[in-house]
N, CA, C and O atoms as CSV, one atom per row, in Angstrom:
chain,resi,resn,atom,element,x,y,z
A,1,UNK,N,N,-20.594,1.530,-11.291
A,1,UNK,CA,C,-19.194,1.588,-11.654
A,1,UNK,C,C,-18.367,1.347,-10.399
A,1,UNK,O,O,-18.769,1.725,-9.299
A,2,UNK,N,N,-17.205,0.713,-10.569
A,2,UNK,CA,C,-16.291,0.509,-9.448
A,2,UNK,C,C,-14.872,0.646,-9.957
A,2,UNK,O,O,-14.614,0.461,-11.147
A,3,UNK,N,N,-13.961,0.966,-9.072
A,3,UNK,CA,C,-12.549,0.998,-9.447
A,3,UNK,C,C,-12.089,-0.439,-9.593
A,3,UNK,O,O,-12.264,-1.238,-8.673
A,4,UNK,N,N,-11.508,-0.782,-10.725
A,4,UNK,CA,C,-11.076,-2.157,-11.001
A,4,UNK,C,C,-9.765,-2.468,-10.295
A,4,UNK,O,O,-9.623,-3.513,-9.660
A,5,UNK,N,N,-8.804,-1.547,-10.413
A,5,UNK,CA,C,-7.561,-1.708,-9.665
A,5,UNK,C,C,-6.820,-0.378,-9.606
A,5,UNK,O,O,-7.104,0.551,-10.363
A,6,UNK,N,N,-5.884,-0.317,-8.704
A,6,UNK,CA,C,-4.975,0.819,-8.562
A,6,UNK,C,C,-3.586,0.282,-8.846
A,6,UNK,O,O,-3.265,-0.838,-8.451
A,7,UNK,N,N,-2.761,1.058,-9.520
A,7,UNK,CA,C,-1.413,0.602,-9.871
A,7,UNK,C,C,-0.376,1.572,-9.321
A,7,UNK,O,O,-0.602,2.779,-9.234
A,8,UNK,N,N,0.766,1.004,-8.956
A,8,UNK,CA,C,1.877,1.844,-8.505
A,8,UNK,C,C,3.205,1.231,-8.946
A,8,UNK,O,O,3.407,0.019,-8.872
A,9,UNK,N,N,4.098,2.100,-9.404
A,9,UNK,CA,C,5.457,1.666,-9.719
A,9,UNK,C,C,6.259,1.596,-8.429
A,9,UNK,O,O,6.114,2.448,-7.553
A,10,UNK,N,N,7.090,0.595,-8.318
A,10,UNK,CA,C,7.985,0.431,-7.178
A,10,UNK,C,C,9.364,0.031,-7.698
A,10,UNK,O,O,9.495,-0.505,-8.798
A,11,UNK,N,N,10.370,0.294,-6.906
A,11,UNK,CA,C,11.724,-0.116,-7.283
A,11,UNK,C,C,11.981,-1.579,-6.932
A,11,UNK,O,O,12.589,-2.310,-7.714
A,12,UNK,N,N,11.513,-2.008,-5.749
A,12,UNK,CA,C,11.721,-3.383,-5.302
A,12,UNK,C,C,10.388,-4.125,-5.354
A,12,UNK,O,O,9.625,-4.136,-4.388
A,13,UNK,N,N,10.131,-4.735,-6.489
A,13,UNK,CA,C,8.844,-5.366,-6.757
A,13,UNK,C,C,8.525,-6.491,-5.773
A,13,UNK,O,O,7.405,-6.577,-5.271
A,14,UNK,N,N,9.485,-7.336,-5.503
A,14,UNK,CA,C,9.226,-8.469,-4.606
A,14,UNK,C,C,9.002,-8.011,-3.170
A,14,UNK,O,O,8.151,-8.569,-2.478
A,15,UNK,N,N,9.737,-7.019,-2.711
A,15,UNK,CA,C,9.527,-6.509,-1.349
A,15,UNK,C,C,8.143,-5.888,-1.227
A,15,UNK,O,O,7.473,-6.070,-0.210
A,16,UNK,N,N,7.705,-5.160,-2.246
A,16,UNK,CA,C,6.371,-4.567,-2.222
A,16,UNK,C,C,5.310,-5.657,-2.208
A,16,UNK,O,O,4.360,-5.586,-1.428
A,17,UNK,N,N,5.460,-6.656,-3.055
A,17,UNK,CA,C,4.510,-7.779,-3.077
A,17,UNK,C,C,4.456,-8.448,-1.709
A,17,UNK,O,O,3.374,-8.702,-1.180
A,18,UNK,N,N,5.610,-8.731,-1.143
A,18,UNK,CA,C,5.664,-9.417,0.144
A,18,UNK,C,C,5.003,-8.602,1.256
A,18,UNK,O,O,4.366,-9.174,2.140
A,19,UNK,N,N,5.148,-7.268,1.222
A,19,UNK,CA,C,4.515,-6.418,2.226
A,19,UNK,C,C,3.001,-6.569,2.182
A,19,UNK,O,O,2.375,-6.822,3.211
A,20,UNK,N,N,2.410,-6.418,1.006
A,20,UNK,CA,C,0.951,-6.454,0.893
A,20,UNK,C,C,0.387,-7.843,1.167
A,20,UNK,O,O,-0.749,-7.968,1.625
A,21,UNK,N,N,1.150,-8.865,0.899
A,21,UNK,CA,C,0.706,-10.232,1.210
A,21,UNK,C,C,0.842,-10.500,2.710
A,21,UNK,O,O,-0.104,-10.965,3.346
A,22,UNK,N,N,2.001,-10.211,3.267
A,22,UNK,CA,C,2.267,-10.535,4.677
A,22,UNK,C,C,1.447,-9.699,5.645
A,22,UNK,O,O,0.859,-10.236,6.583
A,23,UNK,N,N,1.402,-8.387,5.427
A,23,UNK,CA,C,0.806,-7.501,6.414
A,23,UNK,C,C,-0.661,-7.159,6.165
A,23,UNK,O,O,-1.382,-6.825,7.105
A,24,UNK,N,N,-1.110,-7.237,4.914
A,24,UNK,CA,C,-2.474,-6.810,4.607
A,24,UNK,C,C,-3.336,-7.919,4.017
A,24,UNK,O,O,-4.450,-7.664,3.559
A,25,UNK,N,N,-2.829,-9.143,4.025
A,25,UNK,CA,C,-3.644,-10.281,3.629
A,25,UNK,C,C,-3.945,-10.395,2.148
A,25,UNK,O,O,-4.882,-11.095,1.764
A,26,UNK,N,N,-3.180,-9.730,1.315
A,26,UNK,CA,C,-3.392,-9.822,-0.130
A,26,UNK,C,C,-2.930,-11.166,-0.676
A,26,UNK,O,O,-2.141,-11.874,-0.051
A,27,UNK,N,N,-3.433,-11.495,-1.841
A,27,UNK,CA,C,-3.016,-12.704,-2.553
A,27,UNK,C,C,-2.402,-12.276,-3.877
A,27,UNK,O,O,-2.996,-11.494,-4.619
A,28,UNK,N,N,-1.228,-12.780,-4.168
A,28,UNK,CA,C,-0.497,-12.382,-5.368
A,28,UNK,C,C,-0.686,-13.397,-6.486
A,28,UNK,O,O,-0.776,-14.603,-6.257
A,29,UNK,N,N,-0.743,-12.864,-7.709
A,29,UNK,CA,C,-0.681,-13.778,-8.848
A,29,UNK,C,C,0.784,-14.173,-9.046
A,29,UNK,O,O,1.651,-13.777,-8.267
A,30,UNK,N,N,1.051,-14.949,-10.085
A,30,UNK,CA,C,2.414,-15.423,-10.335
A,30,UNK,C,C,3.312,-14.370,-10.963
A,30,UNK,O,O,4.520,-14.579,-11.081
A,31,UNK,N,N,2.745,-13.255,-11.362
A,31,UNK,CA,C,3.533,-12.176,-11.942
A,31,UNK,C,C,3.532,-12.210,-13.453
A,31,UNK,O,O,3.160,-13.203,-14.079
A,32,UNK,N,N,3.958,-11.102,-14.017
A,32,UNK,CA,C,4.040,-10.936,-15.465
A,32,UNK,C,C,5.386,-10.310,-15.779
A,32,UNK,O,O,5.874,-9.463,-15.032
A,33,UNK,N,N,5.984,-10.728,-16.886
A,33,UNK,CA,C,7.251,-10.156,-17.323
A,33,UNK,C,C,7.237,-9.999,-18.833
A,33,UNK,O,O,7.069,-10.975,-19.564
A,34,UNK,N,N,7.415,-8.761,-19.302
A,34,UNK,CA,C,7.553,-8.492,-20.728
A,34,UNK,C,C,9.052,-8.432,-21.011
A,34,UNK,O,O,9.719,-7.467,-20.639
A,35,UNK,N,N,9.579,-9.462,-21.668
A,35,UNK,CA,C,11.027,-9.539,-21.893
A,35,UNK,C,C,11.519,-8.461,-22.843
A,35,UNK,O,O,12.702,-8.124,-22.820
A,36,UNK,N,N,10.648,-7.912,-23.676
A,36,UNK,CA,C,11.063,-6.870,-24.621
A,36,UNK,C,C,11.288,-5.524,-23.951
A,36,UNK,O,O,12.211,-4.792,-24.308
A,37,UNK,N,N,10.432,-5.195,-22.966
A,37,UNK,CA,C,10.538,-3.884,-22.309
A,37,UNK,C,C,11.142,-3.952,-20.915
A,37,UNK,O,O,11.544,-2.925,-20.367
A,38,UNK,N,N,11.213,-5.139,-20.336
A,38,UNK,CA,C,11.689,-5.289,-18.964
A,38,UNK,C,C,10.608,-5.034,-17.926
A,38,UNK,O,O,10.868,-5.137,-16.727
A,39,UNK,N,N,9.399,-4.703,-18.366
A,39,UNK,CA,C,8.284,-4.448,-17.452
A,39,UNK,C,C,7.918,-5.723,-16.710
A,39,UNK,O,O,7.818,-6.798,-17.302
A,40,UNK,N,N,7.719,-5.586,-15.394
A,40,UNK,CA,C,7.268,-6.697,-14.554
A,40,UNK,C,C,6.129,-6.192,-13.678
A,40,UNK,O,O,6.075,-5.013,-13.327
A,41,UNK,N,N,5.222,-7.097,-13.329
A,41,UNK,CA,C,4.144,-6.696,-12.427
A,41,UNK,C,C,3.586,-7.890,-11.672
A,41,UNK,O,O,3.722,-9.041,-12.085
A,42,UNK,N,N,2.952,-7.570,-10.547
A,42,UNK,CA,C,2.149,-8.517,-9.781
A,42,UNK,C,C,0.806,-7.850,-9.522
A,42,UNK,O,O,0.743,-6.647,-9.270
A,43,UNK,N,N,-0.260,-8.627,-9.583
A,43,UNK,CA,C,-1.561,-8.170,-9.117
A,43,UNK,C,C,-1.783,-8.762,-7.735
A,43,UNK,O,O,-1.658,-9.970,-7.533
A,44,UNK,N,N,-2.116,-7.892,-6.783
A,44,UNK,CA,C,-2.434,-8.309,-5.428
A,44,UNK,C,C,-3.942,-8.160,-5.270
A,44,UNK,O,O,-4.484,-7.071,-5.460
A,45,UNK,N,N,-4.619,-9.252,-4.923
A,45,UNK,CA,C,-6.069,-9.243,-4.752
A,45,UNK,C,C,-6.417,-9.287,-3.269
A,45,UNK,O,O,-5.752,-9.954,-2.477
A,46,UNK,N,N,-7.479,-8.559,-2.913
A,46,UNK,CA,C,-7.945,-8.509,-1.536
A,46,UNK,C,C,-9.353,-9.100,-1.448
A,46,UNK,O,O,-10.042,-9.226,-2.460
A,47,UNK,N,N,-9.771,-9.457,-0.242
A,47,UNK,CA,C,-11.014,-10.193,-0.026
A,47,UNK,C,C,-12.245,-9.563,-0.661
A,47,UNK,O,O,-13.129,-10.280,-1.130
A,48,UNK,N,N,-12.318,-8.232,-0.684
A,48,UNK,CA,C,-13.525,-7.582,-1.200
A,48,UNK,C,C,-13.516,-7.399,-2.707
A,48,UNK,O,O,-14.438,-6.802,-3.264
A,49,UNK,N,N,-12.480,-7.908,-3.376
A,49,UNK,CA,C,-12.397,-7.789,-4.828
A,49,UNK,C,C,-11.478,-6.682,-5.312
A,49,UNK,O,O,-11.161,-6.625,-6.500
A,50,UNK,N,N,-11.041,-5.801,-4.419
A,50,UNK,CA,C,-10.112,-4.748,-4.818
A,50,UNK,C,C,-8.782,-5.367,-5.226
A,50,UNK,O,O,-8.370,-6.396,-4.690
A,51,UNK,N,N,-8.116,-4.724,-6.181
A,51,UNK,CA,C,-6.813,-5.223,-6.620
A,51,UNK,C,C,-5.822,-4.069,-6.715
A,51,UNK,O,O,-6.179,-2.930,-7.013
A,52,UNK,N,N,-4.570,-4.408,-6.453
A,52,UNK,CA,C,-3.467,-3.468,-6.540
A,52,UNK,C,C,-2.451,-4.054,-7.501
A,52,UNK,O,O,-2.009,-5.189,-7.325
A,53,UNK,N,N,-2.073,-3.281,-8.523
A,53,UNK,CA,C,-1.045,-3.739,-9.451
A,53,UNK,C,C,0.268,-3.075,-9.060
A,53,UNK,O,O,0.383,-1.849,-9.062
A,54,UNK,N,N,1.246,-3.894,-8.729
A,54,UNK,CA,C,2.590,-3.421,-8.417
A,54,UNK,C,C,3.424,-3.600,-9.668
A,54,UNK,O,O,3.446,-4.684,-10.251
A,55,UNK,N,N,4.114,-2.544,-10.088
A,55,UNK,CA,C,4.819,-2.567,-11.370
A,55,UNK,C,C,6.266,-2.111,-11.196
A,55,UNK,O,O,6.600,-1.344,-10.293
A,56,UNK,N,N,7.105,-2.613,-12.094
A,56,UNK,CA,C,8.509,-2.237,-12.122
A,56,UNK,C,C,8.960,-2.245,-13.578
A,56,UNK,O,O,8.600,-3.134,-14.349
A,57,UNK,N,N,9.746,-1.250,-13.937
A,57,UNK,CA,C,10.268,-1.168,-15.301
A,57,UNK,C,C,11.584,-0.397,-15.260
A,57,UNK,O,O,11.669,0.637,-14.597
A,58,UNK,N,N,12.590,-0.872,-15.941
A,58,UNK,CA,C,13.859,-0.142,-15.974
A,58,UNK,C,C,13.657,1.299,-16.446
A,58,UNK,O,O,12.922,1.559,-17.398
A,59,UNK,N,N,14.322,2.222,-15.764
A,59,UNK,CA,C,14.285,3.621,-16.162
A,59,UNK,C,C,13.171,4.445,-15.549
A,59,UNK,O,O,13.115,5.653,-15.777
A,60,UNK,N,N,12.277,3.833,-14.775
A,60,UNK,CA,C,11.217,4.602,-14.129
A,60,UNK,C,C,11.828,5.330,-12.935
A,60,UNK,O,O,12.451,4.710,-12.073
A,61,UNK,N,N,11.647,6.633,-12.893
A,61,UNK,CA,C,12.261,7.455,-11.847
A,61,UNK,C,C,11.455,7.399,-10.561
A,61,UNK,O,O,10.224,7.396,-10.589
A,62,UNK,N,N,12.152,7.357,-9.442
A,62,UNK,CA,C,11.518,7.452,-8.140
A,62,UNK,C,C,11.340,8.935,-7.844
A,62,UNK,O,O,12.285,9.709,-7.999
A,63,UNK,N,N,10.149,9.347,-7.420
A,63,UNK,CA,C,9.888,10.759,-7.155
A,63,UNK,C,C,9.968,11.046,-5.664
A,63,UNK,O,O,9.878,10.144,-4.831
A,64,UNK,N,N,10.139,12.317,-5.349
A,64,UNK,CA,C,10.215,12.754,-3.961
A,64,UNK,C,C,8.843,12.633,-3.313
A,64,UNK,O,O,7.873,13.216,-3.796
A,65,UNK,N,N,8.757,11.881,-2.227
A,65,UNK,CA,C,7.493,11.693,-1.516
A,65,UNK,C,C,7.559,12.294,-0.116
A,65,UNK,O,O,6.731,11.977,0.738
A,66,UNK,N,N,8.537,13.156,0.119
A,66,UNK,CA,C,8.764,13.653,1.472
A,66,UNK,C,C,7.784,14.731,1.904
A,66,UNK,O,O,7.664,15.001,3.099
A,67,UNK,N,N,7.084,15.351,0.975
A,67,UNK,CA,C,6.168,16.423,1.361
A,67,UNK,C,C,4.826,16.225,0.674
A,67,UNK,O,O,4.700,15.421,-0.249
A,68,UNK,N,N,3.832,16.962,1.132
A,68,UNK,CA,C,2.531,16.889,0.495
A,68,UNK,C,C,2.613,17.477,-0.900
A,68,UNK,O,O,3.329,18.450,-1.136
A,69,UNK,N,N,1.875,16.878,-1.821
A,69,UNK,CA,C,1.903,17.309,-3.210
A,69,UNK,C,C,0.596,16.900,-3.871
A,69,UNK,O,O,-0.171,16.116,-3.311
A,70,UNK,N,N,0.345,17.423,-5.047
A,70,UNK,CA,C,-0.853,17.012,-5.768
A,70,UNK,C,C,-0.673,15.594,-6.274
A,70,UNK,O,O,0.449,15.095,-6.352
A,71,UNK,N,N,-1.765,14.950,-6.613
A,71,UNK,CA,C,-1.705,13.565,-7.083
A,71,UNK,C,C,-2.157,12.621,-5.987
A,71,UNK,O,O,-2.652,13.056,-4.947
A,72,UNK,N,N,-1.988,11.340,-6.218
A,72,UNK,CA,C,-2.419,10.347,-5.239
A,72,UNK,C,C,-1.639,10.507,-3.944
A,72,UNK,O,O,-0.424,10.703,-3.957
A,73,UNK,N,N,-2.356,10.422,-2.822
A,73,UNK,CA,C,-1.728,10.658,-1.532
A,73,UNK,C,C,-1.492,9.375,-0.742
A,73,UNK,O,O,-0.456,9.225,-0.096
A,74,UNK,N,N,-2.450,8.449,-0.790
A,74,UNK,CA,C,-2.303,7.205,-0.036
A,74,UNK,C,C,-3.327,6.197,-0.530
A,74,UNK,O,O,-4.229,6.529,-1.299
A,75,UNK,N,N,-3.173,4.971,-0.077
A,75,UNK,CA,C,-4.171,3.930,-0.288
A,75,UNK,C,C,-4.710,3.584,1.095
A,75,UNK,O,O,-3.934,3.341,2.019
A,76,UNK,N,N,-6.033,3.558,1.245
A,76,UNK,CA,C,-6.648,3.264,2.541
A,76,UNK,C,C,-7.159,1.828,2.566
A,76,UNK,O,O,-7.772,1.353,1.611
A,77,UNK,N,N,-6.893,1.151,3.680
A,77,UNK,CA,C,-7.354,-0.220,3.909
A,77,UNK,C,C,-8.268,-0.222,5.122
A,77,UNK,O,O,-7.864,0.203,6.205
A,78,UNK,N,N,-9.493,-0.697,4.951
A,78,UNK,CA,C,-10.441,-0.818,6.049
A,78,UNK,C,C,-10.265,-2.181,6.695
A,78,UNK,O,O,-10.318,-3.211,6.023
A,79,UNK,N,N,-10.056,-2.178,8.006
A,79,UNK,CA,C,-9.840,-3.435,8.726
A,79,UNK,C,C,-11.012,-3.825,9.616
A,79,UNK,O,O,-10.983,-4.892,10.231
A,80,UNK,N,N,-12.060,-2.974,9.702
A,80,UNK,CA,C,-13.294,-3.383,10.353
A,80,UNK,C,C,-13.568,-2.885,11.747
A,80,UNK,O,O,-14.731,-2.836,12.148
A,81,UNK,N,N,-12.554,-2.511,12.511
A,81,UNK,CA,C,-12.794,-2.025,13.869
A,81,UNK,C,C,-11.619,-1.175,14.352
A,81,UNK,O,O,-10.512,-1.243,13.819
A,82,UNK,N,N,-11.899,-0.373,15.378
A,82,UNK,CA,C,-10.843,0.444,15.991
A,82,UNK,C,C,-9.747,-0.450,16.565
A,82,UNK,O,O,-8.561,-0.132,16.468
A,83,UNK,N,N,-10.148,-1.560,17.159
A,83,UNK,CA,C,-9.172,-2.468,17.758
A,83,UNK,C,C,-8.219,-3.021,16.699
A,83,UNK,O,O,-7.017,-3.141,16.937
A,84,UNK,N,N,-8.760,-3.353,15.537
A,84,UNK,CA,C,-7.915,-3.879,14.465
A,84,UNK,C,C,-7.005,-2.805,13.884
A,84,UNK,O,O,-5.882,-3.095,13.473
A,85,UNK,N,N,-7.494,-1.548,13.849
A,85,UNK,CA,C,-6.620,-0.437,13.440
A,85,UNK,C,C,-5.440,-0.359,14.401
A,85,UNK,O,O,-4.289,-0.265,13.975
A,86,UNK,N,N,-5.729,-0.398,15.697
A,86,UNK,CA,C,-4.676,-0.332,16.717
A,86,UNK,C,C,-3.698,-1.501,16.574
A,86,UNK,O,O,-2.483,-1.305,16.607
A,87,UNK,N,N,-4.228,-2.708,16.415
A,87,UNK,CA,C,-3.389,-3.910,16.314
A,87,UNK,C,C,-2.473,-3.866,15.096
A,87,UNK,O,O,-1.276,-4.132,15.206
A,88,UNK,N,N,-3.035,-3.532,13.937
A,88,UNK,CA,C,-2.209,-3.513,12.726
A,88,UNK,C,C,-1.186,-2.388,12.775
A,88,UNK,O,O,-0.055,-2.548,12.316
A,89,UNK,N,N,-1.586,-1.249,13.331
A,89,UNK,CA,C,-0.632,-0.142,13.472
A,89,UNK,C,C,0.557,-0.575,14.314
A,89,UNK,O,O,1.703,-0.322,13.942
A,90,UNK,N,N,0.300,-1.220,15.437
A,90,UNK,CA,C,1.395,-1.668,16.306
A,90,UNK,C,C,2.218,-2.780,15.656
A,90,UNK,O,O,3.436,-2.834,15.830
A,91,UNK,N,N,1.566,-3.655,14.916
A,91,UNK,CA,C,2.291,-4.706,14.196
A,91,UNK,C,C,3.261,-4.090,13.189
A,91,UNK,O,O,4.412,-4.514,13.091
A,92,UNK,N,N,2.792,-3.086,12.440
A,92,UNK,CA,C,3.653,-2.440,11.451
A,92,UNK,C,C,4.763,-1.630,12.116
A,92,UNK,O,O,5.899,-1.623,11.642
A,93,UNK,N,N,4.432,-0.940,13.226
A,93,UNK,CA,C,5.467,-0.205,13.974
A,93,UNK,C,C,6.547,-1.180,14.449
A,93,UNK,O,O,7.741,-0.901,14.344
A,94,UNK,N,N,6.110,-2.323,14.972
A,94,UNK,CA,C,7.042,-3.337,15.455
A,94,UNK,C,C,7.890,-3.936,14.354
A,94,UNK,O,O,8.998,-4.409,14.604
A,95,UNK,N,N,7.370,-3.916,13.125
A,95,UNK,CA,C,8.126,-4.430,11.979
A,95,UNK,C,C,9.064,-3.372,11.401
A,95,UNK,O,O,9.759,-3.617,10.415
A,96,UNK,N,N,9.077,-2.186,12.029
A,96,UNK,CA,C,10.022,-1.153,11.622
A,96,UNK,C,C,9.475,-0.086,10.699
A,96,UNK,O,O,10.241,0.742,10.205
A,97,UNK,N,N,8.178,-0.078,10.449
A,97,UNK,CA,C,7.591,0.948,9.593
A,97,UNK,C,C,7.259,2.192,10.405
A,97,UNK,O,O,6.891,2.102,11.576
A,98,UNK,N,N,7.392,3.354,9.771
A,98,UNK,CA,C,7.143,4.624,10.441
A,98,UNK,C,C,5.644,4.909,10.506
A,98,UNK,O,O,4.953,4.892,9.488
A,99,UNK,N,N,5.156,5.169,11.710
A,99,UNK,CA,C,3.768,5.598,11.884
A,99,UNK,C,C,3.768,7.119,11.769
A,99,UNK,O,O,4.283,7.817,12.643
A,100,UNK,N,N,3.195,7.617,10.697
A,100,UNK,CA,C,3.186,9.056,10.440
A,100,UNK,C,C,2.157,9.770,11.307
A,100,UNK,O,O,2.391,10.890,11.761
A,101,UNK,N,N,1.014,9.118,11.537
A,101,UNK,CA,C,-0.013,9.690,12.409
A,101,UNK,C,C,-0.926,8.587,12.923
A,101,UNK,O,O,-1.098,7.545,12.291
A,102,UNK,N,N,-1.504,8.850,14.090
A,102,UNK,CA,C,-2.500,7.943,14.644
A,102,UNK,C,C,-1.898,6.805,15.440
A,102,UNK,O,O,-0.695,6.743,15.694
A,103,UNK,N,N,-2.784,5.915,15.816
A,103,UNK,CA,C,-4.217,5.920,15.540
A,103,UNK,C,C,-4.900,7.103,16.221
A,103,UNK,O,O,-4.547,7.508,17.329
A,104,UNK,N,N,-5.899,7.642,15.509
A,104,UNK,CA,C,-6.600,8.824,16.000
A,104,UNK,C,C,-7.937,8.951,15.289
A,104,UNK,O,O,-8.166,8.344,14.243
A,105,UNK,N,N,-8.809,9.748,15.877
A,105,UNK,CA,C,-10.051,10.114,15.208
A,105,UNK,C,C,-9.817,11.464,14.553
A,105,UNK,O,O,-9.452,12.434,15.218
A,106,UNK,N,N,-10.029,11.519,13.262
A,106,UNK,CA,C,-9.800,12.753,12.508
A,106,UNK,C,C,-10.979,13.703,12.678
A,106,UNK,O,O,-12.022,13.315,13.205
A,107,UNK,N,N,-10.817,14.929,12.239
A,107,UNK,CA,C,-11.868,15.932,12.329
A,107,UNK,C,C,-13.139,15.545,11.590
A,107,UNK,O,O,-14.229,15.993,11.946
A,108,UNK,N,N,-13.001,14.712,10.556
A,108,UNK,CA,C,-14.187,14.289,9.807
A,108,UNK,C,C,-14.714,12.934,10.277
A,108,UNK,O,O,-15.563,12.330,9.621
A,109,UNK,N,N,-14.198,12.455,11.434
A,109,UNK,CA,C,-14.782,11.287,12.069
A,109,UNK,C,C,-14.166,9.940,11.748
A,109,UNK,O,O,-14.656,8.921,12.234
A,110,UNK,N,N,-13.117,9.896,10.954
A,110,UNK,CA,C,-12.456,8.620,10.658
A,110,UNK,C,C,-11.524,8.242,11.803
A,110,UNK,O,O,-10.852,9.100,12.376
A,111,UNK,N,N,-11.489,6.961,12.131
A,111,UNK,CA,C,-10.475,6.451,13.054
A,111,UNK,C,C,-9.425,5.797,12.181
A,111,UNK,O,O,-9.717,4.845,11.457
A,112,UNK,N,N,-8.198,6.306,12.246
A,112,UNK,CA,C,-7.196,5.886,11.281
A,112,UNK,C,C,-5.788,6.047,11.814
A,112,UNK,O,O,-5.543,6.709,12.823
A,113,UNK,N,N,-4.875,5.416,11.096
A,113,UNK,CA,C,-3.451,5.701,11.245
A,113,UNK,C,C,-2.858,5.713,9.850
A,113,UNK,O,O,-3.361,5.052,8.942
A,114,UNK,N,N,-1.793,6.466,9.692
A,114,UNK,CA,C,-1.090,6.546,8.408
A,114,UNK,C,C,0.324,6.022,8.623
A,114,UNK,O,O,1.034,6.448,9.534
A,115,UNK,N,N,0.714,5.091,7.764
A,115,UNK,CA,C,1.986,4.402,7.903
A,115,UNK,C,C,2.802,4.602,6.627
A,115,UNK,O,O,2.281,4.458,5.521
A,116,UNK,N,N,4.082,4.935,6.788
A,116,UNK,CA,C,4.993,5.035,5.652
A,116,UNK,C,C,5.527,3.634,5.398
A,116,UNK,O,O,6.189,3.051,6.256
A,117,UNK,N,N,5.239,3.095,4.216
A,117,UNK,CA,C,5.592,1.703,3.949
A,117,UNK,C,C,6.545,1.578,2.771
A,117,UNK,O,O,7.725,1.902,2.903
A,118,UNK,N,N,6.086,1.138,1.676
A,118,UNK,CA,C,6.918,0.806,0.528
A,118,UNK,C,C,7.506,2.064,-0.110
A,118,UNK,O,O,6.784,2.877,-0.688
A,119,UNK,N,N,8.817,2.210,0.004
A,119,UNK,CA,C,9.577,3.260,-0.677
A,119,UNK,C,C,9.013,4.655,-0.449
A,119,UNK,O,O,8.970,5.478,-1.364
A,120,UNK,N,N,8.579,4.911,0.788
A,120,UNK,CA,C,8.086,6.234,1.155
A,120,UNK,C,C,6.620,6.469,0.873
A,120,UNK,O,O,6.113,7.557,1.144
A,121,UNK,N,N,5.921,5.480,0.335
A,121,UNK,CA,C,4.488,5.620,0.082
A,121,UNK,C,C,3.709,5.386,1.361
A,121,UNK,O,O,4.154,4.656,2.247
A,122,UNK,N,N,2.545,6.008,1.452
A,122,UNK,CA,C,1.744,5.954,2.670
A,122,UNK,C,C,0.514,5.074,2.445
A,122,UNK,O,O,-0.139,5.135,1.403
A,123,UNK,N,N,0.222,4.255,3.454
A,123,UNK,CA,C,-1.064,3.563,3.497
A,123,UNK,C,C,-1.803,4.085,4.721
A,123,UNK,O,O,-1.197,4.434,5.734
A,124,UNK,N,N,-3.121,4.131,4.605
A,124,UNK,CA,C,-3.978,4.498,5.726
A,124,UNK,C,C,-4.693,3.238,6.181
A,124,UNK,O,O,-5.248,2.491,5.374
A,125,UNK,N,N,-4.670,3.015,7.490
A,125,UNK,CA,C,-5.409,1.910,8.092
A,125,UNK,C,C,-6.614,2.537,8.783
A,125,UNK,O,O,-6.447,3.400,9.645
A,126,UNK,N,N,-7.815,2.121,8.422
A,126,UNK,CA,C,-9.027,2.724,8.973
A,126,UNK,C,C,-10.043,1.648,9.308
A,126,UNK,O,O,-9.900,0.491,8.914
A,127,UNK,N,N,-11.074,2.051,10.044
A,127,UNK,CA,C,-12.149,1.138,10.397
A,127,UNK,C,C,-12.877,0.747,9.126
A,127,UNK,O,O,-13.834,-0.025,9.176
């Protein structure tokens, strides 16, 4: 069994799509639009087969992401080496994204950084 895709609602669908394509090497489909409900989405595909569905629909509320809470916490992207973690972290910092932590080695042995990206959501960059 494998996870087929992960989905997240966003307010600015095109900005979210552009982030994952520009900074994380994703490839976007042409998008989907249900004219009856206003629902729109893009599937972003990554080299290893993982996919992320970015969704937008009128009336979906943005929730507070300022503190730790139950539920999904972040999406982790493996870039292959400590050097690449460092490089991507600095690239994102230079592009104006907040580095919440790292790069660092965690207590359980991961080398990672956590970046606040799309609408307050966190991505983890790891080896």
